[in-house]
C-alpha positions in Angstrom: 204.0 79.0 154.5 206.8 78.9 151.4 206.2 81.3 148.5 207.5 80.2 145.3 208.7 82.2 142.0 208.4 79.2 139.9 205.4 79.1 137.1 203.8 76.3 136.7 204.4 76.3 132.8 202.0 73.5 131.7 199.3 75.4 133.4 200.2 78.5 132.2 200.1 77.3 128.5 196.8 75.6 129.1 195.6 79.1 130.3 196.8 80.7 127.0 195.6 78.3 124.8 191.8 78.2 126.5 192.1 81.9 126.3 193.1 81.9 122.5 190.4 79.1 121.9 187.7 81.5 123.2 188.9 84.6 121.2 189.0 82.6 118.1 185.4 81.1 118.7 184.3 84.7 119.8 185.8 85.9 115.9 184.0 83.8 114.0 181.3 83.8 115.6 181.4 88.1 115.1 182.6 86.9 111.5 179.2 84.4 110.8 176.9 87.5 112.4 178.6 90.0 110.3 178.0 87.6 106.7 174.2 86.9 107.7 173.4 90.7 108.0 175.4 92.0 105.5 174.1 92.8 101.6 173.7 90.0 99.0 176.7 90.1 97.4 176.0 90.3 93.2 178.3 88.3 91.0 180.4 90.6 90.1 181.7 90.9 93.5 180.0 94.4 94.2 178.2 94.6 97.2 174.4 95.7 96.8 172.0 97.5 98.8 168.0 98.1 99.0 165.9 99.9 100.7 162.8 99.2 102.1 159.1 100.8 101.4 159.4 102.6 104.4 162.5 103.7 104.0 161.7 105.3 100.6 158.5 106.7 101.9 160.1 108.3 104.7 163.2 110.1 102.2 160.3 110.9 100.2 158.2 112.9 103.4 161.8 114.3 104.3 162.0 115.6 100.8 158.6 117.4 100.7 158.8 118.8 104.1 162.1 120.5 103.0 161.0 122.2 100.1 158.0 123.4 102.3 158.4 127.1 103.3 158.7 127.7 106.8 156.2 130.7 106.8 153.3 131.1 105.1 153.9 134.1 104.0 150.1 134.3 103.0 148.9 134.0 106.5 150.8 136.1 108.0 150.2 139.3 105.6 146.2 138.3 106.3 146.7 138.3 110.2 149.0 141.6 110.5 146.4 142.8 108.4 143.5 142.1 110.2 145.7 143.1 113.4 146.1 146.7 112.1 142.5 147.2 111.2 141.8 146.2 114.9 139.7 142.6 113.4 141.3 140.1 114.6 139.7 139.2 117.9 140.6 136.1 120.1 139.1 135.4 123.2 141.4 133.6 125.8 139.0 130.8 126.7 139.0 129.9 122.5 142.9 129.5 123.2 142.3 127.6 125.8 139.7 125.4 124.8 141.9 124.8 121.3 144.9 124.0 123.8 143.3 121.8 125.8 141.1 119.6 123.0 144.7 119.4 120.9 146.7 117.9 124.2 143.9 115.5 124.6 143.7 114.5 121.2 147.5 113.9 120.8 148.1 111.9 124.2 144.9 109.9 123.6 143.4 110.7 126.5 139.9 110.5 125.1 
């Protein structure tokens, strides 16, 4: 068996040309994809973004949630008063029933 250090220059040039063409084709495809998915450009050359009605609705819901207090102070004060006066009596069976009912409704098991 004979091993040679000589390089087939024609074959190497062909391989390099093929790889370059593939890379350029991938780059063109990538640019085409970007241009079809980007926001429309106004006449003055600036980009314009449109927000969907669903995104606007979600933004409003988030703003409302952020403005709501984390703790309902009036409800907490009422419960503290009832507990202190020994007027707050909850049966464990009622809690278990409520938890089970909510689990079934939440997971669509009903």
